[in-house]
Structure formats: structure tokens, C-alpha cells
C-alpha positions as CSV (number, residue, x, y, z in Angstrom):
1,M,-6.8,19.9,-30.9
2,K,-6.4,17.0,-30.6
3,Y,-3.6,15.5,-28.1
4,F,-1.5,12.3,-28.8
5,F,-0.4,10.5,-25.5
6,A,2.4,8.5,-25.2
7,S,1.6,4.5,-25.4
8,R,2.3,4.0,-21.9
9,T,-0.5,6.1,-20.8
10,N,-3.4,3.6,-22.3
11,R,-3.8,1.7,-19.1
12,L,-3.8,4.4,-17.1
13,L,-6.4,6.7,-18.8
14,S,-8.5,3.5,-19.4
15,S,-8.7,2.5,-15.7
16,P,-12.0,1.7,-14.6
17,L,-10.7,3.5,-11.4
18,R,-11.4,6.7,-13.3
19,D,-15.7,5.7,-13.2
20,I,-15.2,4.2,-9.3
21,R,-13.9,7.8,-8.6
22,E,-16.2,9.8,-10.3
23,M,-19.3,7.8,-8.9
24,S,-17.6,7.8,-5.3
25,G,-18.4,10.8,-4.7
26,K,-22.1,10.5,-5.2
27,E,-24.3,10.4,-1.7
28,Y,-26.1,6.9,-2.6
29,F,-22.9,5.5,-4.1
30,I,-21.0,2.3,-2.0
31,S,-17.2,2.2,-2.5
32,L,-15.6,-1.1,-1.9
33,A,-12.9,-0.5,-4.4
34,E,-10.4,2.1,-3.0
35,E,-7.6,2.1,-0.8
36,L,-9.5,4.3,2.4
37,P,-9.1,3.9,5.7
38,A,-12.3,4.2,7.8
39,E,-12.4,8.4,8.2
40,E,-15.0,8.3,11.6
41,L,-11.4,6.6,13.0
42,F,-9.3,9.9,12.4
43,P,-8.0,11.1,15.7
44,F,-9.8,14.3,14.3
45,K,-10.1,16.4,17.5
46,L,-6.4,15.8,18.2
47,L,-5.2,16.8,14.8
48,E,-7.4,19.9,15.4
49,E,-5.4,20.4,18.6
50,A,-2.1,20.2,16.7
51,A,-2.5,22.6,14.2
52,L,-3.2,25.5,16.3
53,S,-0.4,24.7,18.0
54,V,1.6,24.4,14.8
55,F,0.2,28.0,13.6
56,S,0.1,29.4,17.0
57,S,4.2,29.0,16.6
58,G,4.5,31.7,14.0
59,P,4.9,32.2,10.4
60,S,7.8,30.0,10.0
61,A,5.3,27.4,9.8
62,L,4.1,28.2,6.6
63,Q,7.7,28.9,5.3
64,Y,9.9,26.4,3.0
65,G,11.6,23.5,5.0
66,E,14.4,20.8,4.9
67,P,14.8,18.8,2.2
68,G,14.9,15.9,3.8
69,G,12.3,16.6,5.4
70,Y,11.1,18.0,9.1
71,A,14.1,16.9,11.2
72,P,12.4,16.3,14.4
73,L,9.6,14.1,12.6
74,R,12.2,12.2,11.3
75,E,13.9,11.4,14.0
76,W,10.5,10.3,15.7
77,L,10.5,7.9,13.0
78,N,14.3,6.4,13.6
79,N,13.3,6.4,17.7
80,D,9.5,4.0,16.7
81,W,11.0,2.3,14.2
82,N,14.7,1.0,16.7
83,K,12.1,0.5,19.9
84,R,9.4,-1.8,18.2
85,K,10.7,-2.7,14.8
86,G,14.3,-3.2,15.5
87,I,15.5,-1.0,12.8
88,R,18.3,1.6,13.1
89,T,19.0,4.4,11.0
90,V,20.2,7.6,11.4
91,S,18.5,10.7,9.8
92,N,20.3,11.0,6.5
93,Q,18.8,7.7,5.6
94,I,15.1,8.6,5.8
95,L,13.2,11.1,3.2
96,L,10.0,12.2,3.9
97,T,8.2,12.1,1.3
98,T,4.3,12.8,-0.2
99,G,3.0,9.6,0.5
100,T,3.9,5.9,-0.5
101,Q,3.1,6.4,-4.3
102,Q,5.9,9.4,-4.6
103,A,8.3,7.2,-2.5
104,I,8.1,4.1,-5.3
105,D,7.9,6.9,-8.1
106,L,11.1,8.9,-7.0
107,V,12.8,5.1,-6.8
108,M,11.6,4.3,-10.4
109,R,12.5,7.4,-11.9
110,L,16.1,7.2,-10.7
111,L,17.0,3.7,-11.2
112,L,14.8,2.6,-14.2
113,E,15.7,3.1,-17.8
114,P,12.6,2.5,-21.0
115,G,12.6,-1.5,-21.2
116,D,14.8,-2.2,-17.6
117,S,13.2,-5.5,-16.0
118,V,11.5,-5.1,-12.4
119,L,10.5,-7.9,-10.7
120,V,7.0,-7.3,-8.7
121,E,5.1,-9.5,-6.5
122,H,1.9,-11.1,-7.8
123,P,-0.8,-9.8,-7.5
124,T,0.8,-6.3,-6.6
125,S,-0.2,-2.6,-5.9
126,P,-2.3,-0.6,-8.8
127,G,-0.5,2.3,-7.9
128,C,3.0,0.6,-8.3
129,L,2.3,-1.1,-11.9
130,E,1.0,2.3,-13.0
131,V,4.8,3.9,-12.2
132,L,6.2,1.1,-13.7
133,E,4.4,0.9,-17.2
134,M,5.0,5.4,-16.8
135,Q,8.5,4.5,-16.9
136,G,8.6,2.3,-19.8
137,A,9.8,-0.5,-17.5
138,T,9.4,-4.8,-18.4
139,I,7.3,-6.0,-15.5
140,V,7.7,-9.5,-14.8
141,P,5.2,-11.1,-11.9
142,V,6.7,-13.5,-9.2
143,M,4.1,-15.9,-8.2
144,G,4.1,-16.9,-4.7
145,D,2.0,-18.7,-1.9
146,Q,0.3,-18.0,1.4
147,D,4.3,-17.8,3.0
148,G,5.5,-15.3,0.0
149,I,7.3,-15.0,-2.9
150,L,9.2,-18.8,-4.2
151,P,12.6,-18.1,-3.8
152,D,13.0,-20.9,-6.7
153,L,11.2,-18.6,-8.9
154,L,12.8,-15.9,-7.8
155,E,16.2,-16.6,-8.7
156,Q,15.2,-18.4,-11.9
157,H,13.6,-14.8,-13.3
158,M,16.5,-12.8,-11.4
159,Q,18.9,-15.3,-13.8
160,Q,16.6,-15.0,-16.8
161,V,15.9,-10.8,-17.1
162,R,18.6,-9.5,-14.7
163,P,16.5,-7.1,-13.2
164,K,17.3,-3.8,-11.5
165,L,14.8,-4.2,-8.9
166,L,12.1,-6.4,-6.7
167,F,8.8,-4.3,-5.5
168,A,7.0,-6.3,-2.7
169,A,5.1,-5.9,0.5
170,P,6.1,-8.6,2.6
171,S,3.2,-7.7,5.6
172,F,0.0,-7.7,4.3
173,S,0.2,-6.8,0.6
174,N,-2.0,-4.9,-1.3
175,P,-4.2,-6.9,-2.8
176,T,-4.1,-10.6,-1.0
177,G,-2.9,-9.4,2.6
178,I,-0.6,-11.9,2.4
179,L,1.9,-12.3,5.5
180,W,5.3,-13.5,4.4
181,S,7.0,-16.5,7.0
182,L,10.3,-15.8,8.3
183,E,11.8,-17.8,6.3
184,R,11.0,-16.9,3.2
185,R,11.7,-13.2,4.1
186,E,15.2,-14.0,4.5
187,A,15.6,-16.3,1.6
188,V,14.5,-13.3,-0.6
189,L,16.5,-11.1,0.7
190,D,19.8,-13.4,0.6
191,L,18.9,-13.9,-2.8
192,C,18.8,-10.1,-3.6
193,A,21.6,-9.6,-1.9
194,R,23.1,-12.3,-4.2
195,Y,22.1,-11.2,-7.7
196,G,22.6,-7.1,-6.4
197,V,19.0,-6.0,-6.8
198,L,17.5,-3.3,-4.8
199,L,14.7,-4.6,-3.2
200,V,11.9,-2.3,-2.4
201,E,9.5,-3.0,0.8
202,D,6.2,-1.6,0.7
203,D,5.3,-1.9,4.3
204,S,2.2,0.8,4.1
205,Y,-0.3,-1.9,6.1
206,G,2.4,-3.0,8.3
207,E,0.8,-1.6,11.3
208,L,-2.7,-3.3,10.6
209,H,-2.5,-7.1,12.1
210,F,-5.4,-8.7,13.3
211,D,-3.2,-11.3,15.7
212,G,-3.3,-9.1,18.9
213,L,0.4,-9.3,19.2
214,E,2.4,-6.6,20.9
215,P,4.0,-4.8,18.3
216,A,7.8,-5.9,20.0
217,T,6.7,-9.5,19.6
218,F,5.1,-9.1,15.8
219,Y,8.1,-7.6,14.8
220,R,10.4,-10.3,16.5
221,K,8.4,-13.0,14.7
222,Y,7.9,-10.6,11.1
223,P,10.9,-8.2,11.2
224,S,10.6,-6.2,7.9
225,L,13.6,-7.2,5.6
226,F,15.1,-3.6,5.7
227,A,15.5,-4.5,9.7
228,L,17.3,-7.8,8.3
229,D,19.2,-6.2,5.9
230,T,20.5,-3.1,8.1
231,A,21.6,-6.1,10.8
232,D,24.0,-7.0,8.5
233,Q,24.8,-3.1,7.0
234,G,24.0,-4.6,3.3
235,G,22.0,-1.4,1.5
236,H,20.1,-4.0,0.0
237,V,16.3,-2.9,0.7
238,L,14.7,0.2,0.3
239,Y,11.6,0.4,3.0
240,I,8.6,2.7,2.4
241,G,5.4,3.6,3.5
242,S,3.4,6.2,5.4
243,F,1.0,7.1,7.8
244,S,-1.8,7.4,5.4
245,K,-3.8,4.2,6.1
246,T,-2.7,5.0,10.3
247,V,-3.8,8.4,11.0
248,A,-5.0,10.5,7.9
249,P,-4.5,10.5,4.0
250,A,-4.7,14.2,3.4
251,L,-1.7,14.3,5.5
252,R,0.2,13.1,2.7
253,T,3.4,12.0,4.5
254,G,5.5,9.2,3.8
255,W,8.9,7.9,3.9
256,A,11.7,6.4,2.0
257,A,14.6,4.7,4.5
258,G,17.4,3.0,2.7
259,H,21.5,3.3,2.1
260,P,22.3,7.4,2.3
261,S,23.3,7.6,-1.2
262,L,20.1,6.1,-2.1
263,I,18.3,8.5,-0.3
264,Q,20.6,11.5,-1.2
265,A,20.0,10.6,-4.8
266,M,16.0,10.3,-4.7
267,A,16.0,13.8,-2.3
268,S,17.5,15.0,-5.9
269,V,14.9,13.9,-8.3
270,K,12.2,14.9,-5.3
271,R,13.4,18.5,-6.1
272,I,12.4,18.1,-9.4
273,A,9.3,16.4,-8.6
274,D,7.9,18.5,-6.0
275,G,10.6,20.6,-4.4
276,Q,9.6,19.0,-0.9
277,S,6.4,17.7,0.2
278,S,4.8,20.3,3.2
279,P,6.7,21.1,5.6
280,M,3.5,21.8,7.3
281,N,1.6,18.9,7.5
282,Q,5.2,17.3,8.8
283,R,5.2,19.7,11.3
284,L,1.4,18.9,12.3
285,L,1.8,15.1,12.6
286,Y,4.8,15.1,14.8
287,Q,3.1,17.5,17.0
288,L,0.0,15.0,16.9
289,L,2.8,12.2,17.8
290,A,5.2,13.7,20.1
291,Q,3.6,16.5,21.7
292,S,0.1,15.9,22.4
293,P,-2.0,13.3,24.2
294,F,-2.0,11.3,21.2
295,R,-0.8,7.9,21.9
296,W,0.5,5.6,19.0
297,S,0.1,2.1,20.0
298,D,-3.5,3.0,21.7
299,H,-4.4,4.2,18.1
300,L,-2.8,1.2,16.2
301,S,-4.8,-1.2,18.8
302,M,-7.9,0.5,18.4
303,L,-7.6,0.8,14.8
304,N,-6.6,-3.4,14.4
305,R,-10.1,-4.1,16.9
306,E,-12.1,-2.2,14.6
307,Y,-10.7,-3.5,10.8
308,K,-10.4,-7.2,12.4
309,T,-14.5,-6.9,13.2
310,R,-15.1,-5.3,9.9
311,L,-13.3,-8.2,7.8
312,K,-15.2,-10.6,10.3
313,L,-18.6,-9.5,9.1
314,M,-17.2,-9.0,5.4
315,L,-16.5,-13.0,5.5
316,E,-20.0,-13.5,7.0
317,L,-21.5,-11.8,4.3
318,L,-19.5,-14.1,2.0
319,K,-21.2,-16.8,3.3
320,R,-24.4,-16.3,1.4
321,P,-25.7,-17.9,-1.1
322,G,-25.4,-15.7,-3.8
323,W,-21.3,-16.1,-3.2
324,K,-21.2,-19.4,-4.1
325,G,-18.4,-20.4,-6.0
326,C,-16.3,-17.6,-5.0
327,S,-13.6,-18.7,-3.0
328,Y,-10.3,-16.8,-1.1
329,N,-7.8,-16.7,1.7
330,I,-8.5,-15.3,4.7
331,P,-5.9,-12.6,5.6
332,Q,-4.5,-12.0,8.9
333,G,-4.0,-7.7,8.4
334,G,-4.3,-5.5,5.7
335,M,-7.3,-3.5,4.8
336,Y,-8.6,-6.2,1.6
337,L,-9.8,-9.5,0.8
338,W,-8.5,-10.5,-2.5
339,V,-11.7,-13.1,-4.1
340,R,-11.7,-15.4,-6.9
341,L,-15.3,-15.6,-8.6
342,P,-16.6,-17.9,-9.7
343,E,-15.5,-20.0,-13.2
344,G,-15.9,-18.1,-15.9
345,L,-17.1,-14.4,-14.8
346,N,-14.8,-11.8,-15.2
347,S,-14.1,-9.0,-13.2
348,E,-14.5,-6.0,-15.2
349,A,-17.7,-7.1,-16.4
350,L,-19.0,-7.6,-13.2
351,L,-18.2,-4.1,-12.2
352,K,-20.1,-2.6,-15.0
353,A,-23.2,-4.1,-13.5
354,A,-22.1,-3.5,-10.0
355,L,-21.7,0.1,-10.5
356,L,-25.3,0.5,-12.2
357,K,-26.6,-1.0,-8.7
358,G,-24.5,2.0,-7.2
359,V,-21.5,-0.3,-5.7
360,S,-17.9,-1.0,-7.1
361,F,-15.1,-3.2,-5.9
362,L,-11.6,-3.1,-7.5
363,P,-11.4,-5.5,-10.7
364,G,-8.4,-7.9,-10.6
365,T,-6.9,-6.8,-13.3
366,L,-5.2,-3.8,-12.2
367,C,-3.4,-6.1,-9.9
368,S,-1.5,-7.3,-12.7
369,T,-0.3,-7.1,-16.2
370,G,-2.4,-8.7,-19.0
371,T,-5.1,-10.5,-18.3
372,L,-3.6,-12.9,-15.3
373,D,-6.4,-12.0,-12.2
374,Q,-9.3,-11.4,-14.4
375,Q,-11.5,-13.7,-12.3
376,Y,-10.7,-11.9,-9.1
377,I,-11.6,-8.7,-7.3
378,R,-10.3,-6.8,-4.1
379,L,-12.9,-5.8,-1.6
380,N,-12.1,-3.2,0.9
381,F,-13.6,-3.9,4.7
382,S,-11.7,-0.8,6.4
383,R,-13.5,1.9,4.7
384,P,-17.4,1.2,4.8
385,G,-19.4,1.0,8.1
386,R,-21.6,-1.9,8.7
387,D,-24.6,-0.8,7.0
388,E,-22.7,0.3,3.7
389,L,-20.9,-3.0,4.1
390,L,-24.6,-4.9,4.6
391,L,-25.8,-3.3,1.4
392,G,-22.5,-3.1,-0.7
393,M,-22.2,-6.9,-0.1
394,N,-25.7,-8.0,-1.2
395,L,-25.6,-5.3,-4.5
396,I,-22.4,-7.3,-5.5
397,N,-24.3,-10.6,-4.4
398,E,-27.6,-9.4,-6.6
399,A,-24.8,-8.9,-9.5
400,I,-22.9,-12.4,-9.5
401,S,-26.0,-14.1,-9.3
402,E,-27.7,-12.5,-12.3
403,F,-24.5,-13.0,-14.5
404,T,-24.5,-16.9,-12.7
405,A,-28.4,-17.2,-13.6
406,R,-27.7,-16.2,-17.4
407,S,-24.6,-18.5,-17.4
């Protein structure tokens, strides 16, 4: 039978990510493309002990749970945010989701009609773009600099297209790793409030910062937009994130926090999507965070030290002759380096050559609409160990050298 898929699925079904993920299962293959943390840094033994504790509590651990998610975990989040980030919520303002991607999907499904305009920080998360395309949204990229989205441009777009919402990641965005300044955060939030635009703040990478600052100091200097908004009781920000990049992706536990009416509506949409996220995984995570020897702050400090070391290694490798002509800004956190290739070199063409050598990266075209970023690549430095990073970067180096020699 011949299937006729909706036109909005074209990009999704033809994405190079399909080839990358298919190759990633092979033993010899090195992936610098995917959004993966280092599995050797997972708190595996403590998670194993937490799982035993959850199962020993009886068969209720396998039952359906509360629609909003496991209440003790929501309370733990509330207390942690209050203590470290200056965020004040109550339990009916938090919905536990199956990762950040589901939180994005739920709010887009809830608010968007086909053709509605959505502003996105440029470049932006490939997962967000996929959701918006599946919803038939009109995607409007908003340019920025090293301090974040440019307020003047943002206001122009708001006046011209009357967007439903703005999607942005002020703390170490995927793919650039940019950290917005406090002034830029305040300016963008003020514009969203004035024009009645919901700001979806993705904080998936916000805990991964390499400046050595204590959390309380960091969040005073770079408060989340949600914290700034709730201080004024605004309801203009939906705060989303997950434990996938900091504890373990397979737990598939994320959150959405916002105004109670928005969270209640998202919970209704979630009932249709999957009923509810795994209560067992949420209980396991709560057991780890609150009832075990695991120390959240120590774990985050360890991740940041290790990822800073891996980033330094990648930066040293980028000094080799084969990378001549490439340019980049050094991120202060996150998991990626956003690299501009030498003039005239197309990232998707380079990827095909790299795959043949047994290595991958993410072409920049997946982080934007059209061909805006065809000269960029995203490199993940968190997942590969030292030897993999050395070999992977050298193989990409070879592919670039071959292309530039021919040109």
C-alpha cells in the first residue's frame, strides 16, 4: 500500500537524524550529533538502590498515579527552586511530563491553530522546530547576539505578525550555548508582557554552567525568566525542563510550571497524549533525590567540572590546521559548541562525508528554518569520552580538509 503523509511531515521524515541514529548503534561509530549526557556519569548504583526501595514499597508502585505527577516530586521541585533559584510556586502550578519535548508538544497543541505565528530564538532546538512544523505553525526566527535575543527586532516581529508565543532558552541554549544577560532577560520579558505573548522558557541546560559559581550566586546573576515573572505575579512565562541532561534520560521525567489555568489545560491535553507520565519513574527519581545518600548539588558540581574539561579538549582540537577557517564562540555552559564552517562549505554535504568515516555531527539546518544555518554544525562535547572525542574530531577534520582541498 502507498501511504500519503501530510506535507508538514516532510522535514521530519527526511531528517539526517534518521541516518545518524541508525548509525549510532554501530560499535565503530562516534556520534557528536546527539543530545546525550555522559552515561558513565549517571548515578547508576544509587538509582539501582532507589529502584529496589520503590519496588519494596509494594504493588502500588506499578499503579496509575496522579494526573499532575507524583506529588512528593512536585513538592521537591518546588522547594529546590525556591531555595536555589528564587522561584515560588505551589503544586497546582507544576505538571510532570515525559521530558522537555512533551512539555513543548503539549503547550503547542493547546495554543496553536494552523498558520499561527510563533517566534523562536535563532538558532533554536531541533525538537521545538519539529513540533511547530507538525502543528502547522508559521515559524518566525528572531536574531540575537551574545547577550540574547535583540529586543528591537523582537518588538518589530511582535508588531508585524502578532505571535501566539515565543520559544527561547536564556541559559545555554541548544545549539549555541548562549547565556542571556540580566538586562536582556528583563527587556524580553517586558515585551512579552506588553504584547500579551506567552514566553516558553526552556531551561533544560540551565544547571550545566562552567563558571564555578554557587547556584544561589548564579541564579541571582542570571535569574530564570519564570522567577522574574512570578515575582510580579505575571503569568507570562511557561517554565519547562527535565532531569534528562542531569540525572538520566531514560527516566523521561520533565516538568512544565506556569499559571494554574495553563497547567490545568496542559494536563487535559496530556490525558489524550499518554494518560500520564510514568509514576514509577517519578517515584524512583524522588527516592534518589530526597531519600538516598545522593547529593544533588555535589552531582551537579561533578557534571560541570567534567563537561568543562571535555569542552576544553574540544577547543584544543579545534586549533588543529584542518579546522582553519572555522569560527565559534566559547559557551559558558550547556553541552554543545556551535561552529561556523569555512566559507562555501555546506554542513549537510559535509555530514555525508563524515558518516562514511564513522562520525557524525548535527548540521545547522536542523536548528533553523530554510537554509539559514547551512554553514554551521553543532558538536556535542558531553557524551564522548576523551578517546572518542579525539578520534571523532580528527575524522571530521579529515572530511573538512578533503572538501577545502577540492575547492
